[in-house]
Backbone as numpy.savetxt, mean C-alpha at the origin, in Angstrom:
# Nx Ny Nz CAx CAy CAz Cx Cy Cz
-10.96 -4.98 17.66 -9.92 -4.85 16.58 -8.61 -4.62 17.19
-8.12 -5.57 17.94 -6.85 -5.43 18.63 -5.68 -5.19 17.67
-4.80 -4.25 18.05 -3.68 -3.94 17.21 -3.95 -2.93 16.09
-5.24 -2.46 16.01 -5.63 -1.51 14.98 -5.99 -0.18 15.62
-5.36 0.89 15.18 -5.64 2.22 15.64 -6.40 2.96 14.56
-7.60 3.46 14.91 -8.47 4.17 13.99 -8.30 5.73 14.25
-7.96 6.47 13.25 -7.89 7.91 13.38 -9.01 8.52 12.49
-10.00 9.05 13.15 -11.22 9.47 12.48 -11.00 10.83 11.82
-11.66 11.07 10.70 -11.75 12.41 10.10 -10.44 12.98 9.70
-9.47 12.15 9.30 -8.15 12.67 8.96 -8.17 13.19 7.50
-7.81 14.48 7.38 -7.74 15.04 6.02 -6.34 14.84 5.44
-6.14 15.36 4.25 -4.86 15.19 3.56 -3.71 15.63 4.39
-3.83 16.80 4.99 -2.74 17.34 5.79 -2.45 16.50 7.02
-3.47 15.98 7.66 -3.29 15.15 8.85 -2.56 13.86 8.56
-2.92 13.25 7.44 -2.22 12.02 7.05 -0.77 12.32 6.68
-0.52 13.43 5.95 0.87 13.83 5.66 1.65 14.15 6.90
1.04 14.77 7.90 1.71 15.03 9.15 2.17 13.73 9.82
1.24 12.75 9.83 1.58 11.45 10.44 2.72 10.78 9.71
2.68 10.78 8.39 3.74 10.19 7.58 5.07 10.90 7.82
5.01 12.23 7.88 6.25 12.99 8.16 6.86 12.56 9.49
6.03 12.42 10.50 6.49 11.99 11.81 7.15 10.62 11.76
6.52 9.68 11.03 7.08 8.36 10.90 8.44 8.39 10.23
8.52 9.13 9.13 9.76 9.19 8.40 10.86 9.87 9.16
10.55 10.91 9.92 11.57 11.59 10.73 12.14 10.66 11.82
11.28 9.75 12.28 11.72 8.84 13.37 12.62 7.72 12.88
12.70 7.47 11.58 13.52 6.41 11.07 14.97 6.85 10.98
15.81 5.90 11.27 17.26 6.13 11.27 17.90 5.47 10.05
18.70 6.20 9.31 19.40 5.63 8.18 18.46 5.43 6.97
18.88 4.51 6.10 18.07 4.28 4.90 16.74 3.61 5.27
15.69 3.96 4.56 14.36 3.47 4.85 13.66 3.04 3.58
12.75 2.11 3.73 11.93 1.63 2.58 10.48 1.65 2.95
9.69 2.20 2.05 8.21 2.19 2.28 7.55 1.67 1.00
6.33 1.17 1.15 5.55 0.77 0.03 4.21 1.54 0.05
3.78 2.04 -1.11 2.65 2.94 -1.17 1.69 2.49 -2.28
0.41 2.91 -2.14 -0.59 2.51 -3.15 -0.68 3.55 -4.27
-1.36 3.15 -5.34 -1.78 4.10 -6.35 -3.22 4.49 -6.09
-3.92 4.91 -7.13 -5.28 5.33 -6.97 -5.42 6.81 -6.64
-6.66 7.26 -6.55 -6.92 8.69 -6.41 -6.59 9.27 -5.04
-6.79 8.47 -4.02 -6.65 8.96 -2.64 -5.23 9.37 -2.28
-4.21 8.58 -2.59 -2.88 8.86 -2.07 -2.23 10.12 -2.65
-2.45 10.47 -3.89 -1.57 11.42 -4.56 -1.69 12.84 -3.96
-2.84 13.31 -3.58 -2.83 14.59 -2.88 -2.03 14.55 -1.54
-2.00 13.40 -0.92 -1.21 13.25 0.32 0.29 13.23 -0.01
0.64 12.50 -1.11 2.01 12.51 -1.55 2.50 13.90 -1.84
1.66 14.69 -2.54 2.03 16.06 -2.87 2.30 16.88 -1.62
1.49 16.71 -0.61 1.70 17.39 0.68 3.07 16.91 1.27
3.29 15.60 1.25 4.45 15.04 1.92 5.75 15.50 1.27
5.82 15.51 -0.06 7.08 15.80 -0.73 7.42 17.31 -0.60
6.47 18.11 -0.17 6.71 19.51 0.07 7.34 19.75 1.43
7.39 18.71 2.27 7.97 18.84 3.62 9.53 18.79 3.53
10.12 19.32 4.57 11.61 19.38 4.60 12.10 18.08 5.23
12.21 17.05 4.41 12.65 15.74 4.83 13.82 15.30 3.96
14.61 14.37 4.49 15.74 13.83 3.76 15.24 12.65 2.91
14.67 12.95 1.78 14.08 11.92 0.93 15.19 11.08 0.25
16.41 11.54 0.23 17.46 10.82 -0.45 17.77 9.46 0.18
17.37 9.30 1.44 17.62 8.02 2.12 16.41 7.05 2.02
15.40 7.46 1.20 14.15 6.73 1.16 14.02 5.97 -0.16
13.62 4.73 -0.10 13.22 4.02 -1.33 11.73 3.78 -1.24
11.05 4.04 -2.37 9.58 3.98 -2.44 9.20 2.89 -3.41
8.45 1.94 -2.94 7.98 0.79 -3.74 6.45 0.89 -3.93
5.97 0.86 -5.16 4.56 0.70 -5.31 4.09 -0.61 -4.73
2.87 -0.68 -4.17 2.27 -1.93 -3.78 2.09 -2.84 -4.99
1.72 -2.19 -6.11 1.35 -2.88 -7.32 1.36 -1.92 -8.50
1.21 -2.43 -9.70 1.06 -1.57 -10.83 0.33 -2.28 -11.95
-0.21 -1.51 -12.85 -0.78 -2.03 -14.08 0.44 -2.26 -15.02
0.40 -3.29 -15.83 1.52 -3.58 -16.72 1.34 -2.74 -17.97
1.83 -1.51 -17.84 1.81 -0.54 -18.90 3.13 0.27 -18.82
3.53 0.97 -19.86 4.73 1.84 -19.71 4.56 2.91 -18.64
5.66 3.33 -18.06 5.56 4.34 -16.98 4.97 5.64 -17.45
5.04 5.97 -18.71 4.46 7.22 -19.16 2.96 7.07 -19.50
2.41 5.89 -19.30 0.98 5.65 -19.50 0.22 6.26 -18.35
-0.96 6.82 -18.59 -1.75 7.45 -17.53 -2.22 6.47 -16.46
-2.18 5.15 -16.76 -2.62 4.16 -15.76 -1.42 3.68 -14.90
-0.23 4.14 -15.13 0.94 3.64 -14.39 1.03 4.28 -13.00
0.96 3.47 -11.97 1.23 3.93 -10.62 2.67 4.37 -10.49
3.58 3.53 -10.98 5.02 3.82 -10.82 5.39 5.16 -11.42
4.90 5.43 -12.60 5.22 6.69 -13.28 4.78 7.90 -12.49
3.57 7.81 -11.94 3.04 8.95 -11.14 3.80 9.09 -9.82
4.13 7.97 -9.20 4.90 8.00 -7.96 6.30 8.56 -8.22
6.89 8.13 -9.34 8.26 8.60 -9.65 8.26 10.11 -9.90
7.22 10.59 -10.58 7.13 12.01 -10.92 7.16 12.88 -9.63
6.64 12.36 -8.55 6.67 13.12 -7.29 7.91 12.86 -6.48
8.21 11.59 -6.22 9.25 11.27 -5.23 10.64 11.38 -5.80
10.82 11.09 -7.07 12.20 11.18 -7.64 12.64 12.64 -7.68
11.75 13.55 -7.81 12.14 14.96 -7.86 12.68 15.47 -6.54
12.40 14.78 -5.46 12.94 15.20 -4.15 14.09 14.28 -3.70
14.54 13.40 -4.61 15.71 12.61 -4.34 15.47 11.19 -3.88
14.22 10.73 -3.72 13.95 9.36 -3.31 14.19 8.37 -4.46
14.53 7.18 -4.10 14.58 6.13 -5.13 13.19 5.50 -5.28
12.73 5.42 -6.51 11.45 4.79 -6.79 11.70 3.49 -7.54
11.18 2.42 -7.02 11.49 1.07 -7.55 10.31 0.58 -8.40
10.61 0.17 -9.64 9.57 -0.45 -10.43 9.56 -1.96 -10.18
8.35 -2.45 -9.89 8.21 -3.88 -9.55 8.56 -4.76 -10.76
9.21 -5.89 -10.44 9.52 -6.87 -11.49 9.61 -8.23 -10.82
9.15 -9.24 -11.49 9.24 -10.61 -10.91 10.69 -10.95 -10.66
10.95 -11.58 -9.51 12.28 -11.97 -9.12 13.08 -10.93 -8.38
12.55 -9.72 -8.28 13.25 -8.65 -7.57 13.25 -8.94 -6.04
14.42 -8.70 -5.42 14.51 -8.88 -3.97 13.76 -7.73 -3.25
12.83 -8.07 -2.39 12.02 -7.06 -1.71 12.57 -6.88 -0.30
12.72 -5.66 0.13 13.26 -5.37 1.48 12.20 -5.59 2.55
12.64 -5.52 3.82 11.69 -5.36 4.93 11.33 -3.85 4.94
10.04 -3.59 4.91 9.55 -2.24 4.82 9.40 -1.61 6.21
9.76 -0.32 6.29 9.52 0.41 7.53 8.06 0.76 7.66
7.38 0.88 6.53 5.95 1.15 6.52 5.35 0.67 5.19
4.22 -0.01 5.27 3.42 -0.32 4.10 2.07 0.39 4.20
1.84 1.29 3.27 0.54 1.97 3.17 -0.25 1.27 2.08
-1.42 0.80 2.41 -2.27 0.07 1.51 -3.58 0.78 1.28
-4.07 0.71 0.07 -5.47 1.07 -0.22 -6.29 -0.23 -0.20
-7.60 -0.06 -0.29 -8.47 -1.23 -0.31 -9.67 -0.96 -1.19
-10.06 -1.93 -2.02 -11.24 -1.77 -2.84 -12.47 -2.21 -2.14
-13.61 -1.89 -2.69 -14.91 -2.31 -2.06 -15.09 -3.81 -2.08
-14.32 -4.49 -2.94 -14.35 -5.98 -2.93 -13.32 -6.61 -1.96
-12.68 -5.75 -1.20 -11.68 -6.23 -0.21 -10.32 -6.53 -0.75
-10.04 -6.05 -2.01 -8.72 -6.31 -2.53 -7.73 -5.30 -1.98
-6.49 -5.74 -1.89 -5.37 -4.89 -1.50 -4.25 -5.09 -2.50
-3.48 -4.00 -2.79 -2.55 -4.05 -3.87 -3.32 -4.57 -5.13
-2.77 -5.54 -5.83 -3.56 -6.22 -6.87 -3.93 -7.63 -6.50
-4.06 -7.84 -5.21 -4.49 -9.11 -4.71 -6.01 -9.11 -4.59
-6.67 -9.40 -5.73 -8.10 -9.44 -5.81 -8.63 -10.79 -5.27
-9.94 -10.84 -4.88 -10.42 -12.09 -4.35 -10.17 -13.30 -5.23
-10.24 -13.13 -6.58 -10.05 -14.27 -7.47 -8.62 -14.80 -7.44
-7.66 -14.02 -6.96 -6.28 -14.44 -7.01 -5.91 -15.34 -5.80
-6.83 -15.45 -4.80 -6.63 -16.34 -3.67 -5.25 -16.16 -3.01
-4.90 -14.96 -2.54 -3.58 -14.70 -2.04 -3.32 -15.46 -0.74
-2.09 -15.94 -0.56 -1.72 -16.77 0.57 -0.62 -16.10 1.40
-0.68 -16.23 2.71 0.35 -15.60 3.55 1.68 -16.32 3.45
1.67 -17.54 2.90 2.95 -18.27 2.73 3.32 -18.40 1.24
2.86 -17.45 0.43 3.19 -17.40 -0.96 4.74 -17.46 -1.10
5.29 -18.39 -1.89 6.77 -18.45 -2.02 7.33 -17.32 -2.86
6.51 -16.59 -3.58 6.99 -15.51 -4.41 6.78 -14.15 -3.70
7.72 -13.27 -3.85 7.60 -11.93 -3.26 6.79 -10.99 -4.16
6.85 -11.21 -5.47 6.15 -10.38 -6.44 5.51 -11.32 -7.43
4.28 -11.02 -7.79 3.58 -11.82 -8.80 2.98 -10.98 -9.93
2.96 -11.55 -11.06 2.17 -10.98 -12.18 0.86 -11.77 -12.25
-0.28 -11.10 -12.36 -1.56 -11.75 -12.35 -2.59 -10.94 -13.10
-3.77 -11.57 -13.26 -4.88 -10.91 -13.98 -6.11 -10.85 -13.09
-6.58 -9.67 -12.70 -7.83 -9.59 -11.91 -8.99 -10.16 -12.76
-9.96 -10.71 -12.06 -11.15 -11.20 -12.73 -12.37 -10.91 -11.82
-13.22 -9.97 -12.22 -13.23 -9.33 -13.50 -12.21 -8.21 -13.58
-11.77 -7.86 -14.78 -10.85 -6.72 -14.94 -11.64 -5.45 -14.68
-11.10 -4.56 -13.82 -11.79 -3.28 -13.56 -11.93 -2.50 -14.88
-13.13 -2.03 -15.19 -13.37 -1.37 -16.51 -12.53 -0.12 -16.67
-12.16 0.56 -15.54 -11.36 1.79 -15.67 -9.88 1.49 -15.85
-9.47 0.25 -15.61 -8.04 -0.09 -15.75 -7.94 -1.57 -16.17
-8.29 -1.89 -17.41 -8.35 -3.28 -17.81 -6.97 -3.84 -18.27
-6.09 -3.95 -17.31 -4.70 -4.35 -17.59 -4.31 -5.48 -16.62
-3.40 -6.34 -17.11 -2.74 -7.28 -16.20 -1.98 -6.43 -15.14
-1.67 -7.08 -14.03 -1.02 -6.39 -12.90 0.25 -7.07 -12.48
1.05 -6.32 -11.78 2.20 -6.87 -11.05 2.08 -6.35 -9.62
2.29 -7.23 -8.63 1.93 -6.86 -7.28 2.88 -7.51 -6.27
3.10 -6.80 -5.17 3.67 -7.47 -3.99 2.68 -8.49 -3.45
3.22 -9.57 -2.98 2.35 -10.64 -2.40 2.13 -10.39 -0.91
1.29 -11.20 -0.29 1.05 -11.03 1.14 2.30 -11.13 1.99
3.20 -12.12 1.73 4.42 -12.12 2.57 5.24 -10.82 2.48
5.29 -10.25 1.26 6.05 -9.01 1.13 5.38 -7.87 1.86
4.07 -7.75 1.73 3.32 -6.69 2.42 3.41 -6.84 3.96
3.49 -8.08 4.41 3.56 -8.33 5.87 4.98 -8.25 6.41
5.97 -8.18 5.55 7.36 -8.02 5.99 7.60 -6.52 6.24
6.93 -6.07 7.32 6.88 -4.61 7.55 6.86 -4.33 9.02
7.37 -3.16 9.41 7.33 -2.74 10.80 5.91 -2.26 11.18
5.17 -1.71 10.16 3.86 -1.17 10.42 3.08 -1.12 9.13
1.75 -1.21 9.27 0.81 -1.06 8.13 -0.09 0.10 8.32
-0.50 0.73 7.25 -1.52 1.78 7.37 -2.48 1.75 6.22
-3.69 2.23 6.41 -4.74 2.36 5.41 -5.30 3.77 5.49
-5.76 4.25 4.34 -6.65 5.41 4.32 -7.95 4.92 3.68
-9.01 4.83 4.50 -10.28 4.29 4.06 -11.28 5.42 3.92
-11.75 5.67 2.69 -12.71 6.71 2.45 -14.05 6.11 2.02
-15.14 6.51 2.68 -16.46 6.04 2.28 -16.96 4.94 3.25
-18.26 5.03 3.50 -18.87 4.12 4.46 -18.86 2.65 3.99
-19.03 2.44 2.70 -19.06 1.08 2.19 -17.72 0.38 2.42
-16.64 1.10 2.07 -15.33 0.52 2.29 -15.06 0.32 3.77
-15.51 1.23 4.60 -15.27 1.09 6.02 -15.96 -0.14 6.56
-17.19 -0.42 6.11 -17.89 -1.63 6.56 -17.14 -2.89 6.12
-16.60 -2.89 4.92 -15.80 -4.04 4.43 -14.58 -4.23 5.32
-13.90 -3.13 5.61 -12.70 -3.22 6.45 -13.04 -3.68 7.85
-14.06 -3.15 8.46 -14.41 -3.53 9.86 -14.82 -4.98 9.93
-15.54 -5.46 8.93 -15.89 -6.90 8.92 -14.68 -7.76 8.80
-13.72 -7.33 7.97 -12.46 -8.07 7.81 -11.69 -8.05 9.11
-11.63 -6.92 9.79 -10.87 -6.80 11.02 -11.49 -7.69 12.13
-12.80 -7.93 12.05 -13.44 -8.78 13.04 -13.44 -10.25 12.67
-12.79 -10.57 11.54 -12.73 -11.95 11.12 -14.00 -12.47 10.52
-14.82 -11.57 9.99 -16.12 -11.97 9.41 -16.06 -12.20 7.92
-14.89 -12.13 7.33 -14.76 -12.43 5.91 -13.39 -13.10 5.67
-13.25 -13.63 4.48 -11.97 -14.24 4.10 -11.43 -13.47 2.86
-11.74 -12.21 2.77 -11.26 -11.41 1.66 -9.77 -11.18 1.80
-9.06 -10.76 0.73 -7.61 -10.51 0.86 -7.27 -9.59 2.02
-8.04 -8.53 2.22 -7.72 -7.62 3.33 -7.87 -8.33 4.67
-8.84 -9.21 4.80 -9.03 -9.98 6.05 -7.84 -10.90 6.30
-7.31 -11.54 5.26 -6.17 -12.40 5.42 -4.96 -11.60 5.89
-4.79 -10.44 5.33 -3.65 -9.56 5.69 -3.81 -9.14 7.18
-5.01 -8.69 7.56 -5.17 -8.17 8.92 -4.99 -9.28 9.95
-5.55 -10.46 9.68 -5.35 -11.61 10.56 -3.90 -11.94 10.74
-3.14 -11.98 9.66 -1.70 -12.31 9.72 -0.94 -11.20 10.46
-1.35 -9.92 10.21 -0.67 -8.83 10.90 -0.87 -8.94 12.42
-2.11 -9.29 12.82 -2.42 -9.43 14.24 -1.57 -10.55 14.83
-1.45 -11.67 14.14 -0.69 -12.82 14.64 0.80 -12.49 14.76
1.26 -11.56 13.95 2.66 -11.20 13.92 2.94 -9.89 14.70
1.91 -9.39 15.35 2.03 -8.14 16.19 2.52 -6.96 15.35
2.03 -6.87 14.12 2.35 -5.74 13.27 1.25 -4.68 13.51
1.58 -3.48 13.97 0.56 -2.47 14.21 -0.06 -1.97 12.90
-1.39 -1.71 12.98 -2.10 -1.22 11.83 -2.78 0.14 12.21
-2.53 1.16 11.41 -3.19 2.49 11.61 -4.10 2.72 10.46
-5.35 3.14 10.78 -6.37 3.38 9.75 -6.85 4.80 9.85
-6.74 5.53 8.77 -7.23 6.90 8.68 -8.57 6.88 7.94
-9.61 7.55 8.49 -10.91 7.57 7.86 -11.25 9.05 7.52
């Protein structure tokens, strides 16, 4: 798994420490993209408690459910509730929006190998001409049966570095198979393109 660094047994504090170090090393304005879901938010809570200059940071969700920000299923609303209070800009995804080069893209991954809202049925392409897409997962996850808006593979790959937090043996097996080129799932397409473009990938387990 060339270009991939695995950090075993990283708890919430360890991931927040790593993120703090990355953000401190950046000069000037910075842009990051982050996932929703259950895993990131305890880490976000740790991170925003750190003494960092968040005012120079713009935070982009990888994706979101197409619901109002005050809906419990909104990634953007939950991210804004944490990061806006410390002075960061939180960007709501919209089709046609100009997407920056990210200093860091943190991605989650589902057991089906999806990243952001790029599910296997959406057939994501590394040369997608659109930076942001609206789409419908199939099947719709029962816990979040909503259309989605998502960064596309080119946007996620327009980054200085990628990171994942992978929890659970089943997800780890999916990730490792993708990293070895043994699948054509969305995460495998991303990892293959990242390797070809010499984008470093850090994985916390």
